[in-house]
N, C-alpha and C positions, 0 to 999 in steps of 0.2 A: 523373654516373653516372647510367645508366639499366640497369634490370632489366628484361628481358623474360621472359615465362612463356608459352610456346606449348604448348597442350595439344590431344590428339585428344578431341573429343566436348564436348558442353554440359553444364556443371554445372547440375543442376536441384534439389539438395537444399539447400532454404533454411537450415539449419543450417550447413552447409558454406560457403554463400555468405557468411552473415553472419560466420564466423569469418575466411574469407580478407579481407572487406572491412576488418576490424578491424585486421589486420596490415598490410595495403596503406595504410590511413591512418597507422599508426605509422611504417611504411617512409618515408612521404612526407617526415619530417624529415631523411633520410638520402640518398635517392634518387628518382628519376622510377620510377615501375613502370607496365609496361605489360601486360595480360593479353590473349592472342590465342587464341581458339578456333577450332579447325578442324574442320568436319564430319568425323564418322567413316563409316567405310564400312560398309555391311550386312555381316554376316556370316551367310551361310547356315548353317541346321542341318546337323549333320554333315560340315562343311567338311572337304575334305582339305587335307594339309599343303601342298600345291602351291596351292589356292585362297587358304588363309592367308598365304602367302608373298606372292603377288599383292596381296591385301587389305592386308598391311604395307607393300609397297613404293610403292602407291599413296598411303596416308596419309603415308609418309615423304616423297614426292616433294611432296605439298601443304604438308608443314611447311617443308622445305628451300626452296621457293618464297617463303617469307616471311621468309628469313633473309638478311640482307645481307651483302656479302663481308667487312666489317670489324668484325662482330660475333664474339665469343667464345663459342662454344656448348658448354654442358654438357648432356650428355643424362642422364638418369636411366635406368639400366641395371643389371638384375641382375648382369651380368657386369663391372661397373664397378668402380673402387676404393672400398673402405669407408675413411671417415675420421671422425674426430670432430668436434665443433663448433668447437672452437679451430682445427684444421687448416682445415676449410672456410672460417672467417672469413680466415685467412692467404692462402689460394688466391685468395679474392675480392679481398683487398688488393693481392695480387701482380699480377693482373690490372688492378686501377687504376693501381698504380706503372708498369707496362709499357705503359700510356696506352690501355687499352681502354675505351673510353666506353660499350659496351653489352655486357653479359653477358646471353646469351639462354639459359634454362633449357627443355628440352623434356621433357614428359612426353608418351610415346607412348600408343597405344590399349591394348586389352585383349590384343592378340596381340602386342603388343611393337614394337620399331624394325625399319625396314626397312633396306636396305642402303645406300641414298643417305644417309640421316641419320647412320648410323654412320659413313660416310666424311667426313661434312661435320663431324662433332663434334671439338671440340679437346680434349674431356675427357669422360671416361664415369665418371659417380658411381654408387655404389651405397649407399643409404641402409640397406639392410638385406637380407639374404637370405631374408626374408619377403616374400609376396606382399601388396601394400596396392590397394585399388580405385584406378584412377588420380584418380579425384575427390578423395579423401581425402588422396591423396598432394601434391595441389595445395595443400591445406591445411598439410601437414606442411613442404612446401617454402618457403612464404612465412613459416612460423615461423622455420624454421632461417637463412633471409635475414636477417630481422630480428635473430635472436640474432647472426648474424655480424656486422652493423653494431654492435650494442651491444658486442660483444667488442673490435672494432676500435677503437672509441671510448673502452675503457677504462671502460664504464658497466654498472653493476650489472643483473643480470637474473636471474631465479630460476634454480636448476640443477635 
């Protein structure tokens, strides 16, 4: 099993990098993890809605180009389905049972997700109706993926 995490923008904050690296190290007991950072598009000050949509679509196209046809794609989306950690674990396990060897999670840029990416998604997941910085969301995501594998394997993990 391989977990890929595709994100827009480079992670710079050392404390987030350290946290992510810790969970990736823990996840290596269960799966391979690949992190892919795609450069973000510059956003002009006072950009119109049309310009923002163009930027979202450019970022989406760059991400979609990095996804293979056989990957199961879960996008993090404010309009996606909210589930708890146990249901998240079951969803990942079901993907594995159905023979999906790669699950790819996508965290879009600060403007959200473009059309081509939403069309490519197999599942739209919402962690919360609250808005989080996408760099912090990367840490939250890897922690939840780790938690999912612990649940799947009936191993204890803090609640």
